[in-house]
MIVEXDREN-586091 format. One record per residue (C-alpha): residue in one letter; x, y, z. Coordinates in steps of 0.2 Angstrom, whole numbers, padded with zeros to 4 digits, always signed. Layout:
N
aXYZ ...
END
This chain:
483
x-0541-0728-0263 x-0524-0723-0255 x-0512-0710-0262 x-0497-0716-0253 x-0491-0731-0242 x-0476-0731-0231 x-0470-0749-0229 x-0457-0758-0219 x-0454-0746-0205 x-0455-0748-0187 x-0470-0736-0184 x-0472-0727-0167 x-0491-0725-0163 x-0501-0722-0147 x-0503-0741-0146 x-0484-0744-0146 x-0471-0748-0159 x-0474-0761-0173 x-0470-0765-0191 x-0486-0759-0199 x-0490-0751-0216 x-0496-0733-0215 x-0508-0728-0229 x-0511-0709-0233 x-0526-0702-0243 x-0524-0684-0247 x-0518-0675-0232 x-0523-0687-0219 x-0518-0704-0212 x-0531-0716-0219 x-0525-0733-0212 x-0512-0741-0201 x-0512-0760-0205 x-0503-0776-0205 x-0489-0777-0218 x-0496-0782-0236 x-0514-0779-0232 x-0517-0761-0239 x-0522-0759-0257 x-0508-0753-0267 x-0516-0749-0283 x-0511-0732-0289 x-0503-0728-0273 x-0485-0721-0271 x-0475-0734-0261 x-0461-0727-0250 x-0450-0741-0244 x-0444-0738-0226 x-0437-0755-0222 x-0425-0754-0208 x-0431-0736-0203 x-0442-0728-0190 x-0458-0719-0194 x-0462-0705-0181 x-0474-0691-0180 x-0467-0675-0188 x-0458-0664-0175 x-0467-0649-0167 x-0455-0634-0163 x-0464-0625-0149 x-0452-0610-0148 x-0446-0600-0163 x-0444-0582-0166 x-0446-0580-0184 x-0458-0566-0189 x-0450-0555-0176 x-0434-0555-0186 x-0443-0547-0201 x-0451-0533-0191 x-0444-0515-0192 x-0430-0512-0179 x-0426-0531-0176 x-0409-0532-0167 x-0394-0533-0178 x-0376-0530-0172 x-0367-0531-0189 x-0374-0522-0204 x-0378-0533-0218 x-0380-0549-0208 x-0399-0552-0209 x-0409-0561-0196 x-0417-0577-0201 x-0436-0576-0205 x-0449-0589-0208 x-0441-0595-0224 x-0425-0600-0215 x-0433-0606-0199 x-0446-0617-0208 x-0433-0623-0221 x-0421-0629-0207 x-0436-0637-0198 x-0442-0647-0213 x-0424-0653-0217 x-0423-0659-0199 x-0439-0668-0198 x-0450-0654-0190 x-0466-0651-0199 x-0475-0638-0187 x-0467-0622-0180 x-0474-0611-0167 x-0469-0593-0168 x-0473-0578-0156 x-0483-0562-0160 x-0487-0547-0149 x-0505-0543-0144 x-0510-0526-0149 x-0521-0514-0138 x-0534-0507-0150 x-0544-0513-0165 x-0546-0530-0171 x-0534-0540-0160 x-0534-0556-0171 x-0530-0545-0186 x-0516-0538-0177 x-0509-0555-0174 x-0512-0561-0192 x-0503-0545-0199 x-0488-0549-0188 x-0487-0566-0196 x-0488-0560-0214 x-0469-0564-0217 x-0474-0583-0216 x-0485-0581-0231 x-0477-0590-0245 x-0462-0593-0234 x-0468-0608-0225 x-0460-0625-0228 x-0469-0631-0212 x-0486-0628-0205 x-0486-0615-0192 x-0495-0606-0178 x-0491-0593-0165 x-0491-0589-0146 x-0498-0572-0142 x-0487-0561-0131 x-0494-0549-0117 x-0482-0537-0109 x-0482-0521-0098 x-0488-0511-0113 x-0505-0520-0114 x-0520-0512-0107 x-0532-0521-0095 x-0545-0520-0110 x-0533-0529-0121 x-0531-0543-0108 x-0549-0544-0105 x-0552-0548-0124 x-0541-0563-0123 x-0556-0574-0128 x-0555-0566-0145 x-0538-0574-0148 x-0545-0591-0141 x-0559-0591-0154 x-0547-0587-0168 x-0537-0603-0164 x-0523-0594-0154 x-0525-0602-0136 x-0507-0600-0129 x-0500-0584-0121 x-0482-0581-0119 x-0476-0569-0105 x-0459-0563-0098 x-0456-0560-0080 x-0440-0550-0084 x-0434-0537-0097 x-0419-0548-0099 x-0407-0534-0102 x-0404-0517-0093 x-0412-0502-0101 x-0396-0497-0111 x-0397-0514-0120 x-0415-0515-0124 x-0421-0513-0142 x-0436-0502-0146 x-0445-0511-0160 x-0460-0520-0165 x-0452-0536-0160 x-0461-0544-0145 x-0454-0545-0127 x-0453-0535-0111 x-0459-0541-0094 x-0477-0542-0088 x-0479-0535-0070 x-0488-0545-0057 x-0504-0536-0058 x-0506-0539-0077 x-0499-0557-0075 x-0513-0561-0062 x-0526-0554-0074 x-0519-0564-0089 x-0518-0580-0079 x-0536-0577-0074 x-0541-0575-0092 x-0531-0590-0097 x-0540-0601-0084 x-0557-0594-0089 x-0555-0598-0107 x-0545-0615-0107 x-0529-0607-0113 x-0511-0611-0108 x-0498-0599-0102 x-0480-0601-0108 x-0468-0592-0095 x-0450-0585-0098 x-0447-0585-0079 x-0433-0575-0072 x-0434-0563-0057 x-0432-0546-0064 x-0425-0537-0049 x-0412-0549-0046 x-0407-0550-0065 x-0405-0531-0065 x-0395-0531-0049 x-0384-0545-0056 x-0380-0533-0071 x-0374-0520-0058 x-0363-0532-0049 x-0356-0538-0065 x-0351-0520-0070 x-0343-0516-0053 x-0334-0533-0051 x-0327-0533-0069 x-0338-0548-0075 x-0343-0539-0090 x-0337-0551-0103 x-0350-0562-0112 x-0344-0578-0104 x-0351-0572-0087 x-0369-0571-0093 x-0373-0586-0083 x-0369-0576-0067 x-0383-0564-0071 x-0396-0575-0078 x-0392-0587-0063 x-0400-0602-0055 x-0407-0591-0042 x-0417-0580-0054 x-0425-0595-0061 x-0429-0602-0044 x-0437-0586-0038 x-0447-0582-0053 x-0454-0600-0055 x-0460-0601-0037 x-0469-0584-0039 x-0478-0589-0055 x-0483-0606-0048 x-0491-0598-0033 x-0501-0587-0045 x-0506-0602-0055 x-0511-0610-0039 x-0522-0595-0035 x-0530-0593-0053 x-0531-0611-0059 x-0521-0607-0075 x-0513-0621-0084 x-0495-0617-0089 x-0478-0622-0094 x-0460-0614-0091 x-0451-0612-0107 x-0432-0616-0109 x-0429-0623-0091 x-0411-0622-0088 x-0407-0626-0070 x-0410-0640-0057 x-0418-0627-0046 x-0432-0623-0059 x-0434-0641-0063 x-0437-0644-0044 x-0451-0631-0044 x-0460-0640-0058 x-0458-0657-0050 x-0465-0650-0034 x-0480-0642-0042 x-0484-0658-0052 x-0483-0668-0037 x-0497-0657-0030 x-0507-0661-0045 x-0505-0644-0054 x-0505-0643-0072 x-0487-0637-0073 x-0476-0642-0087 x-0458-0639-0093 x-0450-0636-0110 x-0431-0639-0112 x-0419-0633-0126 x-0409-0646-0135 x-0395-0633-0132 x-0396-0635-0113 x-0396-0654-0115 x-0381-0653-0126 x-0369-0640-0118 x-0365-0631-0101 x-0359-0614-0097 x-0341-0619-0098 x-0343-0618-0117 x-0345-0599-0115 x-0326-0598-0112 x-0322-0603-0129 x-0315-0589-0141 x-0332-0589-0150 x-0342-0596-0135 x-0356-0583-0137 x-0362-0595-0151 x-0369-0606-0137 x-0379-0593-0129 x-0398-0590-0129 x-0407-0582-0114 x-0409-0586-0100 x-0391-0594-0101 x-0383-0611-0100 x-0379-0617-0082 x-0368-0630-0075 x-0364-0648-0079 x-0374-0654-0065 x-0389-0644-0071 x-0387-0652-0088 x-0388-0669-0081 x-0403-0664-0070 x-0412-0658-0086 x-0409-0675-0094 x-0416-0684-0078 x-0431-0672-0079 x-0434-0677-0097 x-0432-0695-0094 x-0444-0696-0079 x-0458-0685-0087 x-0456-0669-0077 x-0450-0660-0093 x-0463-0662-0107 x-0454-0658-0123 x-0439-0651-0131 x-0438-0635-0141 x-0425-0623-0149 x-0428-0605-0145 x-0424-0603-0164 x-0419-0585-0168 x-0403-0585-0178 x-0392-0574-0189 x-0375-0577-0197 x-0360-0582-0188 x-0353-0564-0189 x-0368-0556-0180 x-0369-0570-0167 x-0351-0568-0161 x-0351-0548-0162 x-0358-0546-0144 x-0343-0547-0133 x-0351-0542-0116 x-0366-0548-0105 x-0377-0534-0113 x-0373-0536-0131 x-0372-0555-0132 x-0384-0561-0144 x-0398-0573-0139 x-0407-0585-0150 x-0401-0602-0156 x-0399-0611-0173 x-0404-0628-0168 x-0420-0630-0177 x-0413-0642-0190 x-0403-0653-0178 x-0416-0655-0164 x-0425-0671-0170 x-0408-0680-0175 x-0398-0675-0160 x-0412-0679-0148 x-0413-0696-0156 x-0395-0699-0154 x-0393-0693-0136 x-0410-0699-0129 x-0413-0716-0139 x-0396-0722-0144 x-0386-0716-0129 x-0399-0716-0114 x-0411-0730-0120 x-0426-0719-0121 x-0441-0728-0129 x-0447-0723-0146 x-0464-0719-0139 x-0456-0707-0126 x-0445-0700-0140 x-0461-0696-0150 x-0468-0688-0135 x-0454-0676-0132 x-0452-0671-0150 x-0470-0670-0155 x-0485-0678-0146 x-0484-0669-0129 x-0482-0652-0137 x-0497-0656-0149 x-0507-0660-0133 x-0503-0645-0123 x-0504-0632-0137 x-0520-0638-0145 x-0514-0647-0160 x-0519-0665-0155 x-0525-0676-0163 x-0523-0667-0179 x-0504-0666-0176 x-0492-0676-0166 x-0498-0693-0168 x-0498-0707-0181 x-0517-0712-0181 x-0531-0713-0193 x-0538-0696-0196 x-0523-0686-0191 x-0512-0676-0203 x-0500-0686-0213 x-0485-0678-0205 x-0470-0689-0204 x-0451-0690-0201 x-0443-0706-0207 x-0427-0709-0196 x-0413-0719-0203 x-0404-0727-0189 x-0390-0732-0200 x-0384-0714-0202 x-0368-0712-0192 x-0357-0697-0194 x-0350-0681-0187 x-0361-0666-0192 x-0353-0655-0204 x-0359-0638-0209 x-0361-0644-0227 x-0374-0657-0220 x-0385-0642-0214 x-0396-0630-0224 x-0397-0614-0215 x-0384-0601-0212 x-0365-0603-0210 x-0362-0610-0192 x-0369-0623-0180 x-0364-0626-0161 x-0366-0644-0166 x-0354-0645-0180 x-0343-0660-0176 x-0356-0668-0166 x-0357-0687-0169 x-0375-0693-0173 x-0382-0710-0175 x-0398-0709-0184 x-0405-0695-0194 x-0422-0690-0203 x-0420-0694-0221 x-0438-0692-0227 x-0450-0679-0221 x-0468-0678-0226 x-0480-0664-0223 x-0499-0667-0224 x-0496-0681-0237 x-0483-0672-0247 x-0465-0678-0248 x-0455-0662-0243 x-0437-0670-0241 x-0431-0686-0247 x-0413-0693-0247 x-0405-0676-0248 x-0417-0668-0260 x-0429-0654-0255 x-0445-0657-0264 x-0457-0645-0256 x-0459-0626-0257 x-0462-0611-0246 x-0481-0612-0252 x-0484-0629-0244 x-0485-0623-0226 x-0502-0617-0218 x-0507-0608-0203 x-0515-0621-0191 x-0529-0615-0179 x-0528-0623-0162 x-0539-0628-0147 x-0534-0636-0131 x-0542-0651-0123 x-0545-0645-0105 x-0540-0662-0098 x-0522-0656-0100 x-0525-0640-0091 x-0533-0647-0075 x-0519-0659-0069 x-0502-0666-0076 x-0509-0676-0090 x-0491-0682-0096 
END
């Protein structure tokens, strides 16, 4: 017996796109069949005629729990950072059903408990399912690194590292929020452990020495205003760091991906590594696909910034080419947002706020820009918004696919929606870099494990609906470029 049947949609499956009926039993997909053949008795019928059914989106890059920890960065008093409730609320409204956060790895005691404790702000505040990458930095001991297998066993197979401290010493925040670079010795050790245990490494790649020298140059040359941030977090720092990390991956055999690729230089490094058969992947932010560094020159241009930085128009175009030709695997957000006042408070290259408020618009804007404007196939659209992330991060086939036995996570996109985005169309905070952006197609119904969470402008789910999802990576994606 089926609890729900979605009828009339163009359904995006691993076998292609077709007009099938999709049956749901409990939290799982129970059937994908020809129209009219599924038993409808006692089932809730969702009429999706003229619409497109895709797997619920997977957001691979959100900083949510960090914003609820003591000492979280805030430039304007009384302008609270967005925690899991805001992130997951924006995500579910926008068609994303799983969000992956970040948590630091402690040095002592029960490492897994430490990660779970860090994620406590998600409890009762999750409109989506969620998981976390675990962060190692220079504060971690060799012993904590050697215990990485404990995290794998607990369902946390992905490790995030930074190759830079991002800001000079005077701009860093001492708090329980994760971050801080990993030196080459620890990085080699972490990558060895990642390869040993079939984990995956997520890398924020910038050459730290060059970044810090660029701050010095900016100070001496009068380039201290925020709109010069791309001269510090430059194309060169991405190129140097990417090449160094790829060399270590070659030596250790670790599977890895670079987060928020911003420049043609970094994309070229990924392409070269993949051509040699290395399991190197790339993530790109919808922000970097939408805007370039010229936007920084606007009066409130800091609203477009997240680290590393936006680059030039030719880089933006190259990122699109990388996404269309498979050298970039999926889109993400780097979601870590506050209010407009706090976002625009940083007026120089040190104080300018990172983080992005794009978690709600990612699925819709990606559909408009990729499918409608550039002719991307619906299968590839599902790959870059959900399926590839699920495969690389150990959620597949539970997540990221419309197939029998998978979680009943769906976004129903209505291609007839055509409008310029207004802040009143969105559901978190008081600004968006995409306000005024013209979209064609938008998620109008969102389903999480068989429960309708959003439908035609109404929020039907609650913060108790999301669950922490354990993950385990199929080694086939770690041995060679699998997609």
